C-alpha positions in Angstrom: -48.7 -10.1 -39.2 -46.8 -7.0 -40.3 -43.3 -6.8 -38.9 -41.1 -3.7 -39.2 -37.5 -3.0 -38.3 -36.9 0.3 -36.4 -33.5 1.9 -36.0 -33.4 4.5 -33.3 -30.7 7.1 -34.3 -29.7 10.2 -32.3 -27.0 12.6 -33.2 -25.8 13.4 -29.7 -23.3 10.9 -28.3 -20.9 11.6 -25.4 -18.2 9.3 -26.7 -18.6 9.8 -30.4 -20.6 12.9 -31.4 -22.5 12.6 -34.7 -22.0 8.9 -34.6 -24.8 7.9 -37.1 -23.3 10.0 -39.8 -19.6 9.0 -39.3 -18.2 7.8 -42.7 -17.4 4.1 -43.0 -16.0 3.1 -46.3 -17.8 6.0 -48.2 -21.2 5.6 -46.5 -22.6 7.0 -43.2 -22.8 4.4 -40.5 -26.6 4.5 -40.2 -26.9 3.8 -44.0 -24.8 0.7 -43.6 -27.0 -0.6 -40.8 -30.2 0.1 -42.9 -28.8 -1.7 -45.9 -28.1 -4.8 -43.7 -31.5 -4.7 -42.1 -33.2 -4.4 -45.5 -31.7 -7.8 -46.4 -33.8 -9.5 -43.7 -36.6 -11.5 -45.4 -39.0 -11.4 -42.4 -39.1 -7.6 -42.1 -41.8 -5.9 -44.1 -40.1 -2.5 -43.9 -37.2 -0.7 -42.2 -37.4 2.8 -40.8 -35.1 5.1 -38.9 -36.4 7.0 -35.9 -34.4 10.1 -35.3 -34.5 13.4 -33.4 -32.1 15.2 -35.7 -32.8 16.9 -39.1 -29.2 16.1 -40.3 -29.8 12.4 -40.0 -33.3 12.7 -41.5 -31.9 14.5 -44.6 -29.1 12.0 -45.2 -31.5 9.1 -45.0 -34.1 10.7 -47.3 -31.4 11.7 -49.8 -30.4 8.0 -50.0 -34.0 7.1 -50.8 -34.6 5.4 -47.5 -37.2 5.9 -44.8 -36.9 8.0 -41.7 -39.2 9.9 -39.4 -38.7 12.5 -36.7 -39.3 11.7 -33.1 -39.1 13.7 -30.0 -35.7 14.8 -28.5 -37.2 14.0 -25.1 -37.1 10.2 -25.7 -34.7 8.8 -23.1 -34.2 5.4 -24.9 -34.7 3.6 -28.1 -37.7 1.9 -26.7 -39.3 5.2 -25.9 -38.6 6.3 -29.5 -40.3 3.1 -30.9 -43.3 3.6 -28.6 -43.8 7.2 -29.8 -43.6 6.1 -33.4 -46.0 3.2 -32.8 -48.7 5.8 -31.9 -48.8 6.9 -35.5 -48.5 3.4 -37.0 -51.7 1.4 -36.5 -50.9 -1.3 -39.1 -47.8 -2.9 -37.6 -48.1 -5.9 -35.3 -44.5 -6.6 -34.3 -41.6 -4.1 -33.9 -37.9 -5.0 -34.1 -35.5 -2.6 -32.4 -32.2 -2.6 -34.3 -29.2 -0.7 -32.9 -27.9 1.9 -35.3 -24.2 1.2 -34.6 -24.3 -2.6 -35.3 -22.6 -2.4 -38.6 -22.0 -6.2 -38.9 -25.7 -6.9 -38.4 -26.5 -10.3 -39.8 -29.9 -10.2 -41.6 -30.3 -14.0 -41.1 -30.2 -13.4 -37.3 -33.1 -11.0 -37.7 -35.1 -13.6 -39.6 -34.4 -16.2 -37.0 -35.5 -13.8 -34.2 -38.7 -13.0 -35.9 -39.5 -16.6 -36.9 -38.9 -18.0 -33.4 -40.8 -15.1 -31.7 -43.9 -15.7 -33.8 -43.8 -19.4 -32.9 -43.6 -18.7 -29.1 -46.9 -18.9 -27.2 -47.8 -15.7 -25.4 -44.8 -13.9 -26.8 -44.3 -10.4 -25.5 -40.7 -9.5 -26.0 -37.5 -11.1 -27.3 -33.8 -10.6 -28.0 -30.8 -12.3 -29.5 -27.9 -13.9 -27.7 -24.8 -16.0 -28.6 -22.6 -18.4 -26.7 -19.2 -16.9 -25.7 -16.2 -18.5 -24.1 -13.6 -15.7 -24.2 -12.8 -14.5 -20.7 -12.2 -10.9 -21.8 -15.8 -10.8 -23.2 -17.4 -12.5 -20.2 -15.6 -10.1 -17.8 -16.5 -7.0 -19.9 -19.2 -5.0 -18.2 -20.1 -3.3 -21.5 -21.7 -6.6 -22.6 -24.9 -8.0 -21.1 -25.1 -11.6 -20.2 -28.3 -13.6 -19.8 -29.4 -16.9 -18.2 -32.6 -18.6 -19.3 -35.3 -21.0 -18.2 -35.6 -24.4 -19.9 -38.0 -22.8 -22.4 -35.5 -20.1 -23.4 -37.3 -17.3 -21.5 -34.9 -15.0 -19.8 -34.3 -15.4 -16.0 -31.9 -12.5 -15.6 -29.5 -10.2 -17.4 -26.3 -8.8 -15.9 -23.2 -6.9 -16.8 -21.3 -9.5 -14.7 -20.8 -13.0 -16.0 -23.7 -15.3 -15.2 -23.6 -18.0 -14.2 -20.3 -18.5 -12.4 -18.8 -21.7 -10.9 -19.3 -22.3 -7.1 -15.8 -21.1 -6.5 -16.3 -17.9 -8.5 -14.5 -19.0 -11.6 -15.9 -18.3 -15.1 -17.9 -21.1 -16.8 -16.7 -22.7 -20.0 -19.2 -20.5 -21.8 -22.1 -18.1 -21.2 -24.8 -16.4 -23.2 -24.0 -12.9 -24.2 -26.9 -10.7 -25.4 -26.9 -9.0 -28.8 -28.6 -5.6 -28.8 -31.6 -6.4 -31.0 -35.1 -6.5 -29.5 -38.5 -7.6 -30.7 -41.9 -6.6 -29.2 -45.6 -7.1 -29.8 -47.5 -3.9 -30.1 -49.1 -4.5 -26.6 -45.8 -5.3 -25.0 -44.1 -2.2 -26.4 -46.9 0.0 -25.1 -46.8 -1.7 -21.7 -43.0 -1.4 -21.5 -42.9 2.3 -22.3 -45.4 3.0 -19.5 -43.7 1.0 -16.8 -41.9 2.7 -14.0 -38.1 2.3 -13.6 -37.1 -0.5 -11.3 -34.3 -1.1 -8.7 -32.4 -3.8 -10.6 -32.6 -1.8 -13.8 -31.1 1.1 -11.9 -28.3 -1.0 -10.4 -27.3 -2.8 -13.6 -28.2 0.1 -16.0 -30.0 -2.5 -18.2 -33.4 -1.5 -19.5 -34.5 -5.1 -20.1 -34.5 -5.7 -16.4 -37.5 -3.4 -16.1 -39.5 -5.8 -18.2 -38.4 -8.8 -16.1 -39.0 -7.0 -12.8 -42.6 -6.2 -13.9 -43.2 -9.9 -14.9 -42.9 -9.6 -18.6 -41.6 -12.6 -20.7 -38.4 -12.1 -22.7 -37.7 -15.0 -25.2 -34.1 -15.6 -26.1 -33.1 -16.6 -29.6 -29.6 -18.1 -29.7 -27.7 -17.6 -32.9 -24.5 -19.1 -34.3 -21.6 -17.5 -36.2 -22.0 -14.1 -34.5 -19.6 -11.4 -35.5 -20.4 -8.1 -33.9 -18.9 -4.6 -33.7 -20.8 -1.9 -31.9 -19.3 1.5 -32.8 -19.2 3.4 -29.5 -15.7 5.0 -29.5 -13.2 6.5 -32.0 -11.2 3.3 -31.7 -14.3 1.2 -32.7 -14.8 3.6 -35.6 -11.3 3.0 -36.9 -11.8 -0.8 -36.6 -15.0 -0.4 -38.7 -13.3 1.6 -41.3 -10.6 -1.0 -41.7 -13.3 -3.7 -42.3 -14.9 -1.6 -45.0 -11.8 -0.5 -46.8 -12.3 -0.6 -50.6 
């Protein structure tokens, strides 16, 4: 089966305009993410999906792959689904966030490997165990609980599960923003109507669960993440990549 990594990348960002092209240690952020993704052994190719000519030019100038997609796409999933219509040879698509500059290629390989082994696989994502209270209480991170077969039961911005008295558990699973889909699942997901829980939590993956789709959870170790969403995040990233 052919597996490709797709990095949705849009220029507009309310908190950090022009985020994909922000310089981090002498390279645009999106280039750093591409270079990490290209180290994954289970990906046959990596391509950026953008709606901005500036991003397209920077990636092409670096000798890397990018294609233009509609500026009407409301999510990265929609951008992948649009690209899929013009790519008939790919069986599995991996959606990689364009601001995960500490992306671990080995985690991508683990995700792909486990996904292919799952019977009736439709969609999957990564997660890691977390015990820090500040992370478990942070609504910007999605938490997930699973069935015994590692299929997702529910995602929430609140900590799940909690103790009977409302206290935090010793640890909980925190989702990492990388998704994997079969061609059929990606097509189905892009055509589904928005759902009540998705609207409440503002988590797109709940749309899939509410419509009865399976989401397999791959749990990884040694996770170190940094999603660059704000100027403060950008400064942290620049410190990490100082020459």
